[in-house]
Every structure is written in C-alpha cells, then in structure tokens.
N, CA, C and O of each residue as an XYZ file, in Angstrom:
344
protein
N       0.844     -1.179      0.000
C       0.000      0.000      0.000
C       0.887      1.238      0.000
O       1.792      1.372      0.823
N       0.615      2.125     -0.921
C       1.440      3.311     -1.059
C       1.102      4.383     -0.019
O       1.997      5.030      0.525
N      -0.175      4.562      0.250
C      -0.611      5.575      1.216
C      -1.444      4.920      2.307
O      -2.145      3.938      2.063
N      -1.362      5.458      3.479
C      -2.187      4.978      4.588
C      -3.253      6.033      4.874
O      -3.061      6.934      5.691
N      -4.363      5.899      4.189
C      -5.455      6.864      4.314
C      -6.140      6.672      5.654
O      -6.517      5.558      6.015
N      -6.299      7.775      6.394
C      -6.976      7.737      7.684
C      -8.335      8.416      7.627
O      -9.261      8.045      8.348
N      -8.442      9.422      6.755
C      -9.671     10.186      6.646
C      -9.990     10.470      5.182
O      -9.096     10.609      4.348
N     -11.283     10.552      4.893
C     -11.760     11.037      3.612
C     -12.657     12.229      3.918
O     -13.562     12.137      4.748
N     -12.405     13.338      3.251
C     -13.161     14.565      3.475
C     -14.149     14.741      2.325
O     -13.776     14.695      1.153
N     -15.423     14.944      2.687
C     -16.474     15.112      1.691
C     -17.164     16.452      1.929
O     -17.590     16.751      3.044
N     -17.270     17.258      0.869
C     -17.998     18.521      0.971
C     -19.477     18.246      1.171
O     -20.037     17.355      0.533
N     -20.117     19.009      2.060
C     -21.503     18.766      2.431
C     -22.230     20.097      2.565
O     -21.907     20.893      3.447
N     -23.209     20.346      1.699
C     -23.921     21.632      1.770
C     -24.895     21.657      2.943
O     -25.554     20.659      3.233
N     -24.979     22.780      3.599
C     -25.908     22.911      4.718
C     -27.320     23.250      4.245
O     -28.288     23.000      4.963
N     -27.444     23.812      3.054
C     -28.718     24.373      2.634
C     -29.580     23.469      1.769
O     -30.784     23.707      1.678
N     -29.037     22.461      1.138
C     -29.796     21.657      0.186
C     -30.000     20.233      0.694
O     -29.085     19.410      0.661
N     -31.215     19.959      1.163
C     -31.504     18.629      1.690
C     -31.441     17.558      0.604
O     -31.046     16.425      0.879
N     -31.822     17.897     -0.613
C     -31.785     16.932     -1.713
C     -30.344     16.491     -1.974
O     -30.067     15.300     -2.116
N     -29.442     17.454     -2.035
C     -28.029     17.125     -2.267
C     -27.460     16.393     -1.054
O     -26.647     15.482     -1.210
N     -27.874     16.778      0.143
C     -27.421     16.075      1.341
C     -27.782     14.593      1.274
O     -26.970     13.736      1.620
N     -29.004     14.296      0.828
C     -29.436     12.899      0.713
C     -28.574     12.137     -0.300
O     -28.208     10.985     -0.067
N     -28.254     12.786     -1.424
C     -27.393     12.152     -2.428
C     -26.004     11.882     -1.864
O     -25.436     10.809     -2.072
N     -25.467     12.855     -1.155
C     -24.130     12.702     -0.576
C     -24.147     11.629      0.514
O     -23.213     10.835      0.620
N     -25.205     11.607      1.319
C     -25.313     10.563      2.349
C     -25.320      9.175      1.708
O     -24.704      8.247      2.233
N     -26.017      9.030      0.572
C     -26.020      7.758     -0.150
C     -24.639      7.401     -0.663
O     -24.211      6.250     -0.582
N     -23.938      8.410     -1.196
C     -22.569      8.201     -1.665
C     -21.672      7.743     -0.519
O     -20.894      6.801     -0.667
N     -21.789      8.418      0.623
C     -20.965      8.074      1.782
C     -21.276      6.654      2.256
O     -20.366      5.905      2.610
N     -22.555      6.284      2.263
C     -22.940      4.937      2.675
C     -22.309      3.894      1.748
O     -21.762      2.892      2.211
N     -22.389      4.137      0.435
C     -21.786      3.204     -0.527
C     -20.269      3.163     -0.390
O     -19.662      2.093     -0.437
N     -19.667      4.325     -0.223
C     -18.218      4.408     -0.074
C     -17.754      3.661      1.175
O     -16.752      2.946      1.149
N     -18.493      3.837      2.260
C     -18.081      3.207      3.520
C     -18.110      1.677      3.434
O     -17.402      0.997      4.177
N     -18.926      1.145      2.530
C     -18.968     -0.312      2.351
C     -17.760     -0.816      1.554
O     -17.457     -2.009      1.568
N     -17.070      0.099      0.858
C     -15.942     -0.296      0.006
C     -14.587     -0.036      0.645
O     -13.564     -0.461      0.110
N     -14.562      0.648      1.771
C     -13.291      1.009      2.389
C     -13.166      0.353      3.761
O     -14.125     -0.206      4.295
N     -11.988      0.435      4.301
C     -11.714     -0.119      5.624
C     -12.527      0.613      6.688
O     -12.786      1.811      6.572
N     -12.926     -0.123      7.724
C     -13.651      0.485      8.843
C     -12.788      1.490      9.599
O     -13.311      2.331     10.330
N     -11.471      1.409      9.426
C     -10.551      2.312     10.113
C     -10.530      3.707      9.494
O     -10.053      4.656     10.116
N     -11.043      3.833      8.280
C     -11.025      5.126      7.597
C     -12.272      5.916      7.976
O     -13.396      5.438      7.823
N     -12.057      7.131      8.471
C     -13.148      8.009      8.900
C     -13.562      8.891      7.725
O     -12.710      9.459      7.041
N     -14.855      9.005      7.492
C     -15.368      9.910      6.462
C     -15.931     11.136      7.173
O     -16.903     11.039      7.923
N     -15.312     12.291      6.931
C     -15.724     13.545      7.553
C     -16.488     14.402      6.553
O     -16.053     14.578      5.415
N     -17.634     14.936      6.986
C     -18.407     15.863      6.163
C     -18.047     17.286      6.585
O     -18.086     17.623      7.768
N     -17.693     18.118      5.596
C     -17.303     19.500      5.868
C     -18.201     20.434      5.065
O     -18.491     20.175      3.898
N     -18.636     21.513      5.691
C     -19.487     22.504      5.042
C     -18.821     23.017      3.769
O     -17.694     23.511      3.801
N     -19.531     22.894      2.650
C     -18.977     23.350      1.375
C     -19.625     24.638      0.878
O     -19.316     25.106     -0.219
N     -20.522     25.215      1.681
C     -21.221     26.417      1.241
C     -20.237     27.539      0.908
O     -19.294     27.805      1.654
N     -20.476     28.171     -0.201
C     -19.721     29.315     -0.718
C     -18.321     28.988     -1.214
O     -17.580     29.904     -1.573
N     -17.923     27.697     -1.248
C     -16.580     27.393     -1.756
C     -16.472     27.688     -3.254
O     -15.387     28.014     -3.737
N     -17.577     27.577     -3.994
C     -17.531     27.909     -5.419
C     -17.318     29.400     -5.606
O     -16.603     29.817     -6.517
N     -17.932     30.204     -4.752
C     -17.719     31.660     -4.803
C     -16.262     31.973     -4.490
O     -15.629     32.769     -5.183
N     -15.735     31.346     -3.446
C     -14.330     31.553     -3.088
C     -13.412     31.106     -4.217
O     -12.401     31.749     -4.496
N     -13.768     30.004     -4.863
C     -12.963     29.507     -5.987
C     -12.970     30.515     -7.123
O     -11.934     30.753     -7.744
N     -14.117     31.107     -7.404
C     -14.206     32.120     -8.452
C     -13.315     33.311     -8.166
O     -12.715     33.877     -9.080
N     -13.226     33.695     -6.898
C     -12.351     34.806     -6.512
C     -10.887     34.446     -6.741
O     -10.115     35.263     -7.242
N     -10.507     33.235     -6.377
C      -9.125     32.800     -6.577
C      -8.801     32.742     -8.062
O      -7.746     33.209     -8.492
N      -9.710     32.167     -8.845
C      -9.478     32.061    -10.295
C      -9.345     33.431    -10.929
O      -8.488     33.629    -11.791
N     -10.175     34.383    -10.521
C     -10.100     35.714    -11.128
C      -8.759     36.374    -10.854
O      -8.288     37.184    -11.652
N      -8.142     36.029     -9.729
C      -6.827     36.587     -9.401
C      -5.708     35.963    -10.228
O      -4.666     36.589    -10.425
N      -5.907     34.741    -10.715
C      -4.851     34.032    -11.427
C      -5.237     33.631    -12.848
O      -4.523     32.853    -13.481
N      -6.335     34.141    -13.353
C      -6.853     33.705    -14.647
C      -5.804     33.793    -15.756
O      -5.698     32.875    -16.570
N      -5.058     34.836    -15.802
C      -4.075     34.996    -16.874
C      -2.983     33.928    -16.794
O      -2.475     33.482    -17.823
N      -2.626     33.523    -15.592
C      -1.541     32.562    -15.415
C      -2.022     31.116    -15.468
O      -1.321     30.253    -15.996
N      -3.187     30.845    -14.936
C      -3.644     29.464    -14.750
C      -5.020     29.240    -15.367
O      -6.002     29.106    -14.638
N      -5.108     29.197    -16.655
C      -6.401     29.023    -17.305
C      -6.990     27.634    -17.095
O      -8.201     27.459    -17.229
N      -6.170     26.648    -16.769
C      -6.651     25.280    -16.602
C      -7.280     25.046    -15.227
O      -7.952     24.037    -15.014
N      -7.064     25.972    -14.304
C      -7.612     25.824    -12.965
C      -9.135     25.895    -13.027
O      -9.696     26.769    -13.689
N      -9.793     24.977    -12.339
C     -11.249     24.961    -12.362
C     -11.816     25.307    -10.999
O     -11.147     25.173     -9.974
N     -13.067     25.757    -11.008
C     -13.727     26.070     -9.753
C     -13.861     24.835     -8.877
O     -13.729     24.929     -7.657
N     -14.122     23.676     -9.478
C     -14.280     22.461     -8.682
C     -12.996     22.099     -7.941
O     -13.039     21.683     -6.783
N     -11.866     22.258     -8.602
C     -10.584     21.946     -7.967
C     -10.329     22.883     -6.799
O      -9.924     22.444     -5.723
N     -10.561     24.158     -7.006
C     -10.315     25.124     -5.938
C     -11.351     24.961     -4.830
O     -11.027     25.128     -3.654
N     -12.592     24.638     -5.190
C     -13.605     24.372     -4.164
C     -13.169     23.209     -3.286
O     -13.311     23.265     -2.065
N     -12.644     22.167     -3.894
C     -12.149     21.018     -3.130
C     -11.013     21.437     -2.204
O     -10.925     20.968     -1.069
N     -10.157     22.310     -2.687
C      -9.062     22.816     -1.848
C      -9.618     23.594     -0.663
O      -9.107     23.474      0.450
N     -10.652     24.384     -0.891
C     -11.259     25.174      0.183
C     -11.919     24.257      1.223
O     -11.830     24.513      2.424
N     -12.575     23.196      0.760
C     -13.189     22.241      1.681
C     -12.116     21.593      2.542
O     -12.286     21.472      3.756
N     -11.014     21.177      1.929
C      -9.915     20.579      2.687
C      -9.301     21.591      3.649
O      -8.959     21.248      4.781
N      -9.164     22.820      3.207
C      -8.629     23.867      4.081
C      -9.513     24.039      5.316
O      -8.999     24.147      6.429
N     -10.835     24.067      5.133
C     -11.752     24.185      6.271
C     -11.593     22.998      7.211
O     -11.587     23.160      8.431
N     -11.465     21.807      6.640
C     -11.281     20.593      7.444
C     -10.015     20.711      8.294
O     -10.043     20.413      9.488
N      -8.927     21.136      7.698
C      -7.663     21.247      8.423
C      -7.749     22.278      9.535
O      -7.169     22.086     10.603
N      -8.465     23.370      9.299
C      -8.638     24.393     10.332
C      -9.472     23.840     11.480
O      -9.125     24.016     12.648
N     -10.581     23.165     11.144
C     -11.449     22.603     12.167
C     -10.710     21.569     13.013
O     -10.862     21.528     14.234
N      -9.910     20.736     12.351
C      -9.166     19.687     13.054
C      -7.874     20.225     13.673
O      -7.170     19.496     14.372
N      -7.562     21.501     13.418
C      -6.353     22.145     13.948
C      -5.083     21.384     13.536
O      -4.205     21.095     14.349
N      -5.035     21.078     12.241
C      -3.881     20.339     11.696
C      -2.947     21.299     11.010
O      -1.914     20.885     10.483
C-alpha cells in the first residue's frame, strides 16, 4: 500500500436537503468499500464555489486550466484542516 489513508473529506452543503441525501447515499456506498478504520468527515462546502471564483479571477491569466471544482475542493480541505487544527 502506497498511502495509509486515515480520513476522507467530503464537501456537504448545509442548505440543500436533496443534495445532502445524495451525498449521504454516496458516503454509505463508499463506507462499504473502504476499511472500517477510515473516517469519512463531512465538511461545510457552502460558498466554496464563490471563493474559488475569486481565486481564479486573481490568477486567470496565469492558470487558465484551474477549475472552480478543484479550488472548491481545496477550500473544503482547508476548512477541514482548520477545524481539526492540523
């Protein structure tokens, strides 16, 4: 095994119950495929797309390949690290 994964971080919207149900289903399916030792953490993803748009606008000329989804994922992970004080 190349990496020893301890946690999986999943973005979770606070405002959309429909999307929450879809994500809960995804997490349930995922948890059946991974080790019981791996913790799946849900982190608030609200406004990460807006934050991603701000980051992209600052670097658009340099990094045209950067996408909002990638930066949103980075923001979700950043929130997780702050919450966990890592």
